[in-house]
TIVEXKOL-678385 format. One record per residue: x, y negated, z negated of N, C-alpha, C in turn; residue in three letters. Coordinates in steps of 0.2 Angstrom, whole numbers, plus 5000, padded with zeros to 4 digits. Each point is the difference from the previous one (the first is absolute). Example, Ala and Ser with C-alpha at 12.3 -4.5 7.8 and 13.67 -1.06 7.14 Angstrom:
506650284961499649945000500449945000ALA499849955004500449944999499649954997SER
! end
This chain:
546046294119500450025004499749965006MET500449995007499749965007499850055003LYS499449975005499950045004499649985006ALA499949995004499849955007499350055001LEU499649934998499350015000499549985005VAL499650035002499649975004499250014998VAL499849925000499250004997499849985007ASP499250004999499549975006499349994998ALA499749965003499349994999499650055001ASP499450034997499650045002499349965003TRP500150005007499549975003499850035006GLU499750075000499750025004499749975008PRO500250015006499649975004499250015001ARG499749965004499450004999499750055003GLU500250025005499850075003500350064998ASP500450014994500250064997499650024995TYR499850054998499550024996500650034996GLU500149994992500250044997499750064998LEU500450064999499650064997500250004992SER499650054998500050014992500650024997GLU500550045006500650024996500449934999PHE499949955005500549954999499749954996GLU499450004999499749954994500250034993LYS499950075002500350034991500850004998GLU500250015005501050015000500249955001THR500049945005500149955000500750025006GLY500050055003500350025005499650005006LYS500449965004499549985008500550065005VAL499450005003500150065007500349965005ILE499849945003500449975005500149934996GLU500650005000500349934996500049945003GLY499950005007500149955004499349975000ASN499550044997499349975000499649964994ASN500550024995499949974993500549964997VAL500550005001500649964996500249955004TRP500049944995500149935005500549954995ARG500349965004500549964997500650044996ASN500250045003500650054997500649944996PRO500250024994500549974997500550044998ASP500649995001500750064998500449954996MET500150044995500549954995500450064996GLU500649994997500350044996499949984993VAL499650054998499749974992500550044995ARG499849984993500450054995499150054998ASP500350065000499550054998500350054996VAL499550044997500250064995500450055001GLU500350024999500550065002499650064998LYS499950035005499450074999500550064997PRO499750034996500050064996499850075004THR500550045000499850055003499550054996PRO499550035003499550034998500050084999GLY499550044999500050075002500250035008GLU500550025000500250035007500349955005GLY500349934995500249965004500749984998GLU500649975005500649974998500249935002VAL500349964997500149935000500749995004LEU500049965005500550015004500249915000LEU500850004999500349935002500149995006LYS499549965004500149985008500549995002VAL500450045005500649985004499949975004LYS499650015005499849965007499350025002ALA499849945003499350025004500049965005CYS499750045004499849965007499549965000GLY500049965007499349965000499850045006VAL499250014999499650035006499749965002CYS499750015007499649975004499349974995GLY499950054995499550014996499849934997SER500850004996500249934996499749945003ASP500450005007500049945004499349995001ILE499450055003499249995000499749974993HIS500450014995499749984995500149925000PHE500549985002500249935000499849965006TYR499850025006499949975005499150015000GLU499749955002499450005001499549965008THR499550035000499849965007499649944998ASP499749985005499849935001499649984995GLU499750054996499449984995500450024993ASP500550015000500450014993500150064998GLY499650055004500150074997500550035003TYR500250044994500850055003500050045005MET500350015002500150055007499950074998LEU500250034992500150065000499350045000TYR499950055005499350035000499950054995PRO500450034997499950064996499749994993GLY500150064997499849994993500449954994LEU499849984996500549954996499549974994THR500349984995499749974994500649954998LYS499949954998500449944998499649984993PHE500549964995500750005001500550065002PRO500550005000500550065003500749994999ILE500450034996500749995002500350055008ALA500049965005500050045005500850055001ILE499950025005500850045002499850085000GLY500250045005499950075000500550045003HIS500649975002500550045005500749984995GLU500050054995500549984995500450064997PHE500549994996500450054997500449984995ALA499850044995500349984992500450064996GLY500049974995500550054995499550014994GLU499950064998499550014995500450004994ILE499649954995500249974994499750034994VAL499350045002499750014995499550075003GLU500050044996499550055003499450024995VAL499550015003499350014996500050064998GLY499450014996499950074997499550045006SER500050085000499650035004500550035005GLY499650075002500450055004500449975008PRO499549965001500349965008500649974999GLU500349984994500549965000500750044997THR499850074999500550034999500750025003GLU499949985007500650005005500549954999GLU499749944997500449945002500449974994PHE500549985000500449974994500049925000GLU500249984994500349925000500650015005VAL500249945004500450015004499950025008GLY499650045001499650025006500049945006ASP500350005006499849975005499550025004ARG499549975001499450025004499649955005VAL499750015004499649965003499250045000THR499549955002499550044998499449995006THR499650055000499349985004499749944998GLU499749965005499449954997499450015000GLU499850065003499250024999499850034995MET499749994993500050044996499350045001VAL500250065002499450055001499750034994TRP499550034997499850014996500050094999CYS500150045005500250054999499350075001GLY499449964998499450034998499449995004HIS500049955004499549985005500150055006CYS499550015002499850065008500749985004ARG500249935002500449995006500650024996ALA500249994994500750034995500050065002CYS499450054997500150065000499950035006ARG500049975005500050035007500649975004ASP500549984996500750005001500149935005GLY499549954997500049925004500049964996LEU500750004998500049934994500049935000PRO500249995008500049955003499149955001ASN499750064999499249975001499750024993HIS500350014994499649994995499449964998CYS499650044997499349964999500149954994GLU500450004995500349974995500549965000ASN500349995005500549975001500349944997LEU500549984998500349944998500850005004GLU500149935000500549985004500649974996GLU500550024999500449954995500249945005LEU500249934998500049945002499449975006GLY499350044998499350005003499549994998ILE499950074994499449984996500450014993THR500550024998500350014994500849975001ILE500349964995500649974999500450055004ASP500549965005500650025003500649984999GLY500550005004500750014999500549925001ALA499649975002500449934999499849974992MET500550044998500049984993500650044997ALA500249984993500550034997500050075000GLU499450024997499850074999499450015001TYR499950075002499450045003499950054995ILE499250024998499950074996499650045007ALA500250065001499850045006499950074997VAL499450025005499950064997500650065003PRO500350044996500750045001499850055006ALA499450025003499950045004500149975008LYS500049934999500149955007500850005002LEU500450024994500849985000500350065003CYS500649975006500450045002500649994999TRP500650044998500749964997500250005008ASP500649965000500249965006500750025000VAL500350044996500850014999500250025007ASP499750035006500250015006500249955004ALA499749944998500149935004500749974996ILE500050014995500649974994500650045003PHE499950065002500750045003500149985007ASP499549975004500249975005500349935000ARG499949964997500249934998500549994995TYR500549995001500649994995499849934997ASP499549955004500049944996499450004996ASP500050004995499350014996499649965000GLU500049935000499549945003499650035005GLU500450025005499850035006499650055001MET500250054996499550064998499549994997ALA500049954995499249994996499749965006TRP500249975004499649955006499550055005ASP500750055003499750065004499550044996VAL500150014993499550054999499349964999ALA500049944998499449965000499750015007ALA500250015008499850015005499650065001THR500250054994499750085003499249975001THR499749974996499150005000499949975007GLU500349965004499749995008500250045003PRO500550034999500250065005499750065000THR499750014994499650054998499349995005SER499749944999499649965005500050035006VAL500749995003500049995008500150095001ALA500350044993500050085002499350035000TYR499649974995499450035001499649995007ASN500049935003499849995004500150045007SER500650025001500450035005499750084999ILE500350034994500150075000499450044997PHE499649964994499450034998499449985003GLU499849944999499449995003500050005008ARG500649975002500150005008500150075004GLY500350054994500150065003500750015005GLU500449964999500749995003500050015008GLY500650015002500050005006500550065002PHE500150035006500750055002500549945001ARG500850054998500449975000500150005008PRO500349945002500049985008499449945002GLY499949994997499349955001500149955000SER499549965003500149925002499549974995TYR500349964995499549974993500149935003VAL499549974997499849925000499949974995VAL500249944998499949984993500049925000VAL499249994999500049945001499949964992TYR500449955001500249954994500750044997GLY500449954999500650034997500149974993ALA499449994995500249984993500250064997GLY500049994993500450074996499850065001PRO499450025003499550055001500350025007ILE500049965004500250025008500850005000GLY500349974996500850015000500150084996LEU499650024996500250064997499850055005ALA499349995004499750055004500550025006ALA500349955002500549985006500650054997ILE500450014994500450044999499750094998GLN499449994997499750064999499950035008LEU499849985004499850025005500850025003ALA500549955002500750025003500250074996LYS500050004994500450064997499750055001SER499049995001499850075002499950025007SER500649985003500150055006499649945007GLY499749934999499649975006500749985005ALA499850025006500450005005500249925000SER499449955001500049955001499449964997LYS500449944995499549964996500149925003VAL499349995000500049945002499549944996ILE500349944999499749984994499749935001ALA499549985000499749925000499949974996PHE500349935000500049964993499949925004GLU499849964997500149935002500549964996ILE500250024994500549984996500850015005SER500249955002500950015001500250044995PRO500149984994500550024996499650094998GLU499550015000499750064998500350055007ARG499949975006500050025006500950035001LEU500449954997500750014999500250084996GLU499549994994500050064995499850055003LEU499450015004499750055003500750055004ALA500449955004500550055004500750014995GLY499949964995500650034995499950064997GLU499350014999500050074994499650065005VAL500149995006499950055006499549995005GLY499749975002499649995005500450005007ALA499750025004500550015007499849935005ASP499449984999499749945003499749964995HIS499949955002499749944994499949945004ALA499249995000499849945003499549964997PHE500049935001499349954998499750015004ASP499350024997499550015005499649955004PRO500249944998499849935003500550005006ARG500550035002500450005004499950065007GLU499850054997499950065004499350035001VAL499850025005499550044998500050064998ASP499950044995500150044995499950075003PRO499349995003499850085004500550005007THR500149955002500550015006500750034997GLU500349984996500749994998500050074997VAL499450034996499950074998500050055005VAL499649995004499950055006500650005006MET500449955000500650005003500750034997ASP500049994993500550034995499850085002ILE499550024999499850074999499850045006THR500249975006500050025007499150035001ASN499749944998499450015002499650054994GLY500450034996499650054996499549974995GLU500349944996499749984996500350004993GLY499749984994500350024994499650064997ALA500450054997499850054997499849984993ASP500449964996499749974993499949925000PHE499649984998500049924999499949994993GLN500249944997499949974992499949945001LEU499349994998499949914998500049994994GLU500649965000500449984991500049925002ALA499649985004499949925001499649964996ALA499350054999499549974998499749955003GLY500050015008499749965006499650045005ALA499650054997499850065004499549955006PRO499949965000499549965005500550015006ALA500649984998500649985006500350075002GLN500150054994500450055002499850075002THR499150004998499950065003499850015006ILE499849945004499950015007500750025004PRO500549984996500550005005500250104999GLU499850014994500250074997499750045004MET499349995000499450035003500250005008GLU500449955003500050025008500850025002SER500250024994500750045002500350054996SER499250044997500150074997500250055005VAL500250034999500250065002499750065001ALA499850055004499550054999500250044993ILE499650014995500050034994500549954995ASN499949955002500449934995499549994995GLY500449984995499849994993500149914998LYS499649974997500049934997499750014994MET500549984995499949974993499949944998SER499549984997499949944997500149984994GLN500649954997500250014992500049925000VAL500149965003500049935001499249984997GLY500049964995499349974998499649935004ARG499450025001499749935003499350015000ALA499649964997499450004999499749985005ALA499850045006499849995006499850055005GLN499550005003499850075005500349975007ARG500250065002500349995006499750065006VAL499949975006499750065005500450045001PRO499850055004500350065003499750045004MET500350025005499750045007500050074998TYR499650044995499950075000500350035005LEU499850005006500150025007500750035000GLU500449944998500850025001500050064995THR499949994994500250054994499850075003PHE499450005005499650075001500550025005GLN500249965005500250015006500750044999VAL500549934996500650044998500250044994ARG499550034999500050054993500449974993ARG500049935000500349954995499650004993ALA500449994995499749994994500249934997GLN499549984996500349944996499750014991ILE500649984996500050024993500049944996TYR499549994994500149954997500550034993GLY500549964999500450034994500149944994ALA500050024995499949964994500450024994GLN500649984997500250014994500750065001GLY500350034996500550045001500150054994HIS499350014995500250064995499950075002SER500250054997499950075004500550035004GLY499850065003500250035003500950015001HIS500349984994500749995000500449955004GLY499649955000500149945005500649964995ILE500149984995500349974996500850035000PHE499950064997500650055000500450005006PRO499750025006500250005006500349925002SER499849964999500249945002500749984996VAL499950024994500750004995500550025005ILE499850075001500450045001500449975007ARG499449975006500449985007500449954998MET500149954994500249934999500650044998ILE500050054995500650034998500550045005GLY499650025004500550045005500349935005ALA499849955000500149955005499650005007GLY499350055000499949985005499549945001LEU499949984993499649925000500549964998VAL500249945002500649954996499549944999ASP499750014996499649924998500349934997ASN500750024998500549964998500149945007SER499950035005500049965007499349925002ARG499550044994499449955002499949964994ILE500550014995499949964993500549915002VAL499449965002500449945003499849934995THR499750014997500049934992499850024995SER500249994995500050024991499849934997LYS499750034995499849934996500150034991PHE500049954996499950024994499249984999ASP499750044992499450015000499749925000LEU500449964995499849915001499949985006GLU500150035005500049965006499550065004ASP499650034997499750055003499349955005GLY499949954999499549985006500449985006VAL500649964997500550005008500150055003GLU500050064998499950085004499650005003ALA499450014998499350005003500049955006VAL500149954999500049945006500550035006LYS500850004997500450035006499750065003GLN499850054998499750065002499449985004ALA499649965000499649965004500149985006SER500649975001500249995005500250075007LYS499950064997500250055003500550005005ARG500649994995500649995005500550064996GLU499850024994500650044996499650075002ASP500550064998499750075001499950004993GLY500349984996499750024992500149944996LYS499749984997500149954993499950024995VAL500650014995500150044994500149954995ILE499550004994500049974994500550054995ILE500449964997500450044994499849974994ASN499650024997499949984993500549984995PRO
! end
């Protein structure tokens, strides 16, 4: 079968000390410090077979994530930009939906049948480490990630643990166009990341709150919809891409600005009548630029959630957080806490309509071009249909 595969040279930076875990497993904790000269191509690979507790999916749609772009992009020394856990070579892709074509053995698979339409979590949590037993699967100590440490879904088929699968029938009930329903089902994962960032890790906001979203990529666009459908009185978005700024307004932002053309703090304080933002989401992956603005425009008892990935330290003035009783949260992942089924229900109910953010589509054979298109950061969501 065909798959879009990323490979790279194992060349740790001189100042990066490999851990014993990294040496033994080949998995790197900080990918941007080890993987150099990444290469991406569509290859012939072996079709997977579902093992115990797994199902085999025929992939119908797979979104291109910012992580996939960061596998492709490099710094001036040729090191990939993705800062997280990685192992190569790997078939990439982790935002997807597909039809079950084979069911493996084991009690985990009993609720699924051939023909079921599902999407899946990307984070393969073990279920038995301390973090998982404490109900924190996004921080599993034995974590594997589809399309990042094990083969993903920019491929014709993928075998996945059944425990990660969720049926998307509610989405098909919502959309008459089957192809569109598959595309939207593939956006469940990034929408779940936004949901986790706002409502689970960020502990949400009261209806009537002022919400600000920095970055109107797929996660930011999902966050705008989630915030608006959950009662935010005003949603303010900041984004440097003209195309994404327009999309932000289309999906529900009351105000959308290019932060290079305005002073974000002044804009937020003006729109909120001097009260500041009750909830702010950093989905731009540019905290050196955004966190100072968020800090200076946070409301009393305001919250800030960081979901954008960036391998950099950011100075913060803690006095602001003390005086204004403010909080900042780090958000990772999307698993647990009823997040996936809640997002699927919201899409099925029309509270989130991701059909509006699917702006480019490619065949699997053109997967490299799909990632290149996504790297322009003009689209809402680029979808590959294997």
